[in-house]
C-alpha positions as CSV (number, residue, x, y, z in Angstrom):
1,M,-63.9,-69.2,19.8
2,K,-63.3,-69.6,16.1
3,N,-66.1,-67.1,15.3
4,F,-64.8,-64.7,18.0
5,I,-61.3,-64.8,16.4
6,T,-62.8,-64.2,12.9
7,R,-64.9,-61.4,14.1
8,A,-62.0,-59.8,16.0
9,I,-59.6,-59.9,13.0
10,T,-62.3,-58.6,10.7
11,G,-63.1,-55.8,13.1
12,V,-59.5,-54.7,13.5
13,L,-58.9,-54.7,9.8
14,F,-62.1,-52.8,9.2
15,V,-61.2,-50.1,11.7
16,A,-57.6,-49.9,10.4
17,V,-58.7,-49.4,6.8
18,L,-61.4,-46.9,7.7
19,V,-59.2,-44.8,10.0
20,G,-56.2,-45.0,7.8
21,C,-58.0,-43.9,4.6
22,I,-59.8,-41.1,6.3
23,L,-56.6,-39.7,7.9
24,Y,-54.1,-40.4,5.1
25,S,-55.5,-38.0,2.4
26,P,-58.7,-36.7,0.8
27,F,-58.0,-39.0,-2.1
28,S,-57.9,-42.1,0.0
29,F,-61.0,-40.9,1.8
30,G,-62.8,-40.4,-1.5
31,F,-61.7,-43.7,-2.9
32,L,-62.8,-45.6,0.1
33,F,-66.2,-44.2,0.4
34,F,-66.8,-44.3,-3.3
35,I,-66.4,-48.0,-3.1
36,I,-68.4,-48.2,0.1
37,S,-71.3,-46.2,-1.5
38,A,-71.4,-48.5,-4.5
39,M,-71.2,-51.7,-2.5
40,S,-73.8,-50.6,0.0
41,V,-76.3,-49.7,-2.6
42,L,-75.6,-52.9,-4.5
43,E,-76.2,-54.9,-1.3
44,F,-79.4,-53.1,-0.7
45,G,-80.7,-53.7,-4.2
46,M,-79.8,-57.4,-4.1
47,L,-81.7,-57.8,-0.8
48,I,-84.8,-56.1,-2.3
49,N,-84.6,-58.3,-5.4
50,K,-84.2,-61.5,-3.4
51,Y,-86.6,-61.0,-0.6
52,T,-89.4,-58.8,-1.9
53,D,-91.8,-58.7,-4.9
54,S,-90.0,-55.6,-6.1
55,H,-87.2,-55.5,-8.6
56,I,-84.6,-52.7,-9.1
57,N,-81.6,-52.4,-11.4
58,V,-78.8,-53.0,-8.9
59,Y,-76.0,-52.0,-11.2
60,I,-77.6,-48.7,-12.3
61,S,-78.5,-48.0,-8.6
62,G,-75.0,-48.8,-7.5
63,L,-73.6,-46.5,-10.2
64,G,-76.0,-43.8,-9.0
65,G,-74.8,-44.1,-5.4
66,A,-71.1,-44.0,-6.4
67,Y,-71.7,-41.0,-8.7
68,L,-73.6,-39.1,-6.1
69,F,-70.6,-39.4,-3.7
70,M,-68.2,-38.2,-6.3
71,A,-70.5,-35.4,-7.4
72,F,-70.7,-34.1,-3.8
73,M,-66.9,-34.5,-3.4
74,C,-66.2,-32.5,-6.6
75,Y,-68.7,-29.8,-5.6
76,C,-67.5,-29.5,-2.0
77,T,-63.9,-29.2,-3.2
78,D,-64.7,-26.5,-5.8
79,I,-63.5,-28.8,-8.6
80,T,-66.7,-28.1,-10.4
81,N,-70.0,-26.3,-10.0
82,A,-73.5,-27.6,-9.4
83,S,-73.8,-28.8,-13.0
84,V,-72.0,-32.0,-11.8
85,F,-75.4,-33.1,-10.4
86,L,-77.1,-33.0,-13.7
87,P,-76.0,-36.5,-14.9
88,Y,-77.3,-37.9,-11.5
89,L,-80.7,-36.2,-12.1
90,L,-80.8,-37.8,-15.6
91,L,-80.0,-41.2,-14.0
92,L,-82.9,-40.8,-11.6
93,L,-85.2,-39.9,-14.5
94,Y,-84.0,-43.0,-16.4
95,M,-84.7,-45.2,-13.4
96,M,-88.3,-43.8,-13.2
97,I,-89.1,-43.8,-16.9
98,S,-87.6,-47.2,-17.6
99,E,-90.5,-48.8,-15.5
100,L,-92.9,-47.7,-18.2
101,Y,-91.3,-50.1,-20.7
102,L,-90.2,-53.0,-18.5
103,K,-93.8,-54.2,-17.8
104,R,-93.0,-55.5,-14.3
105,E,-95.7,-56.5,-11.9
106,N,-94.9,-54.0,-9.1
107,P,-93.7,-50.7,-10.7
108,I,-94.6,-48.6,-7.6
109,G,-92.6,-50.9,-5.4
110,N,-89.7,-50.7,-7.9
111,W,-89.8,-46.9,-7.9
112,A,-90.0,-46.7,-4.1
113,H,-87.1,-49.1,-3.5
114,T,-85.0,-47.5,-6.2
115,M,-85.4,-44.1,-4.7
116,L,-84.9,-45.5,-1.2
117,S,-81.5,-47.0,-2.3
118,Q,-80.4,-43.4,-3.1
119,V,-81.9,-41.5,-0.2
120,Y,-81.4,-44.0,2.6
121,V,-78.1,-45.5,1.5
122,A,-76.2,-43.3,-1.0
123,L,-77.0,-39.8,0.3
124,P,-75.6,-40.2,3.8
125,F,-72.2,-41.3,2.4
126,A,-72.3,-38.4,0.0
127,L,-72.9,-36.0,2.9
128,L,-69.6,-37.0,4.5
129,N,-68.0,-34.6,1.9
130,V,-70.0,-31.7,3.4
131,I,-68.5,-32.6,6.8
132,S,-65.0,-33.2,5.6
133,F,-64.3,-30.2,3.4
134,Q,-64.5,-26.6,4.8
135,H,-64.4,-23.4,2.8
136,D,-62.0,-20.7,4.1
137,S,-63.6,-17.5,2.8
138,T,-60.6,-15.3,3.7
139,A,-58.1,-17.4,1.8
140,S,-60.6,-18.6,-0.9
141,M,-59.6,-22.2,-0.5
142,V,-61.0,-25.5,0.6
143,S,-59.3,-27.5,3.4
144,Y,-59.8,-31.2,4.3
145,N,-60.4,-31.9,7.9
146,P,-60.4,-35.7,8.6
147,I,-61.2,-35.3,12.3
148,L,-64.8,-34.4,11.9
149,P,-65.8,-37.4,9.6
150,L,-63.6,-39.7,11.7
151,S,-65.3,-38.5,14.9
152,I,-68.7,-39.7,13.7
153,F,-67.4,-43.3,13.6
154,V,-65.4,-42.9,16.8
155,F,-68.6,-41.8,18.6
156,L,-70.6,-44.7,17.1
157,W,-67.9,-47.2,18.1
158,M,-67.6,-45.9,21.6
159,S,-71.3,-45.8,22.0
160,D,-71.7,-49.4,20.7
161,T,-68.9,-50.6,23.0
162,G,-70.3,-48.9,26.0
163,A,-73.9,-50.0,25.3
164,Y,-72.8,-53.6,24.9
165,C,-70.7,-53.7,28.1
166,I,-73.1,-51.9,30.3
167,G,-76.2,-53.5,28.8
168,T,-74.7,-56.9,29.4
169,L,-73.9,-56.1,33.0
170,I,-77.0,-54.2,34.2
171,G,-79.4,-54.0,31.2
172,R,-83.0,-54.8,32.4
173,H,-85.4,-52.5,30.6
174,R,-85.8,-53.1,26.9
175,L,-85.3,-50.1,24.6
176,F,-87.3,-51.4,21.6
177,E,-88.2,-55.0,22.2
178,R,-90.4,-55.3,19.2
179,I,-87.5,-54.7,16.8
180,S,-84.3,-55.4,18.8
181,P,-84.9,-57.5,21.9
182,K,-81.3,-57.2,23.2
183,K,-81.0,-53.5,23.4
184,S,-81.7,-51.9,26.8
185,W,-82.2,-48.4,28.1
186,E,-79.3,-48.9,30.5
187,G,-77.0,-49.9,27.7
188,S,-78.0,-47.0,25.5
189,I,-77.5,-44.5,28.3
190,G,-74.2,-46.1,29.1
191,G,-73.1,-45.9,25.5
192,G,-74.1,-42.2,25.5
193,V,-71.9,-41.5,28.6
194,V,-68.9,-43.3,27.0
195,A,-69.4,-41.2,23.8
196,I,-69.5,-38.0,25.9
197,I,-66.2,-39.0,27.5
198,A,-64.8,-39.5,24.0
199,A,-66.1,-36.0,23.1
200,V,-64.2,-34.4,26.0
201,V,-61.0,-36.2,24.9
202,L,-61.4,-35.0,21.3
203,A,-62.1,-31.5,22.5
204,H,-58.8,-31.5,24.4
205,F,-56.7,-32.7,21.4
206,F,-58.7,-31.1,18.6
207,P,-60.2,-27.7,19.7
208,I,-61.9,-27.1,16.3
209,L,-65.1,-27.2,18.3
210,T,-65.7,-26.2,21.9
211,V,-66.2,-28.9,24.6
212,W,-70.0,-28.4,24.6
213,E,-70.1,-28.4,20.8
214,W,-68.2,-31.7,20.8
215,I,-70.6,-33.1,23.4
216,G,-73.6,-31.9,21.4
217,L,-72.2,-33.7,18.3
218,A,-71.6,-36.9,20.3
219,L,-75.2,-36.9,21.6
220,T,-76.6,-36.2,18.2
221,I,-74.7,-39.0,16.7
222,V,-75.5,-41.5,19.5
223,V,-79.3,-40.8,19.4
224,L,-79.6,-40.8,15.6
225,G,-77.2,-43.7,15.4
226,T,-79.4,-45.7,17.7
227,W,-82.4,-45.0,15.5
228,G,-80.3,-45.9,12.4
229,D,-79.5,-49.2,14.0
230,L,-83.1,-49.9,14.8
231,T,-84.2,-48.9,11.3
232,E,-81.9,-51.4,9.7
233,S,-83.1,-54.0,12.2
234,L,-86.6,-53.3,11.2
235,F,-85.6,-53.6,7.5
236,K,-84.0,-57.0,8.1
237,R,-86.9,-58.2,10.3
238,Q,-89.3,-57.4,7.5
239,L,-87.2,-59.3,5.0
240,G,-86.8,-62.2,7.5
241,I,-83.0,-62.2,7.5
242,K,-80.3,-62.0,10.2
243,D,-77.5,-60.3,8.3
244,S,-77.6,-58.0,5.2
245,G,-74.7,-59.9,3.7
246,H,-71.5,-61.9,4.3
247,I,-68.8,-59.7,2.8
248,L,-67.3,-59.0,6.3
249,P,-66.7,-62.3,8.0
250,G,-68.3,-62.4,11.5
251,H,-69.8,-58.9,11.0
252,G,-72.3,-59.4,8.2
253,G,-72.7,-57.0,5.3
254,M,-72.1,-53.4,4.5
255,L,-75.5,-52.3,5.8
256,D,-74.8,-54.1,9.0
257,R,-71.6,-52.2,9.6
258,F,-72.9,-48.8,8.5
259,D,-76.5,-49.0,9.8
260,S,-76.0,-46.4,12.6
261,A,-74.0,-44.1,10.3
262,L,-76.8,-43.9,7.7
263,M,-78.8,-41.7,10.1
264,A,-75.9,-40.3,12.2
265,I,-74.2,-38.7,9.2
266,P,-77.1,-36.6,8.0
267,A,-77.9,-35.6,11.6
268,A,-74.2,-34.6,12.1
269,T,-74.4,-32.5,8.9
270,V,-77.4,-30.6,10.1
271,Y,-75.9,-30.2,13.6
272,L,-72.6,-28.8,12.3
273,Y,-74.4,-26.5,9.9
274,F,-76.6,-25.3,12.7
275,I,-73.7,-24.4,15.1
276,S,-71.7,-22.8,12.3
277,F,-74.0,-19.8,12.4
């Protein structure tokens, strides 16, 4: 009961902060995900350093993840041009070249995990800016639309809730038993149905997309979110750990909370880009 209460309180606060910052203003949105990007990359790096024979510079990697988010935000809001990415490219070069002089035992593993921290963890959060800021060609201005980035998390939350409830009641056939023994096909399908219902509700209140476009977005997020969850489960299984961290009492670490989003966000970006034509 104590663990349930802790988990519930943390969950409510987590959702309140995320929803509040996304809806309040583009500045609160940017500040929140700047922090999340840095903390998530730091957490990833610390896990690699502790549980593998690779070693990466967690602080430089965390700085890179945070800078990549801000670079995307500045570029997407027309504050600056593409030159904002040049310091990030120099940072990547530094992280590659530095291995020549550090004389560590596993430079290839260090390179691979350093780049993975940026591609797997940092880039998805940076892509939220592409979803959040739209260019109005007629008015030559950029507008912030918090509903689209928020909808990604709403669909993931609805899918997780539906999958848990339905999987607990009637789940019999394992979805991916080798990696996540508790997930079932029944739960996953149920979660998808709940997400579709949420999409229809969003289409009614926010007709920025058609009903079918909202449903397509929901299904894209649910499917890729499931793969994202399984990917992080495989990552933790390889490391031999249950949670990626303990920063969120009862919920684990940052990667535990955003595992589904790490694949759902890039997929949503591609989907929204595709339907915009």
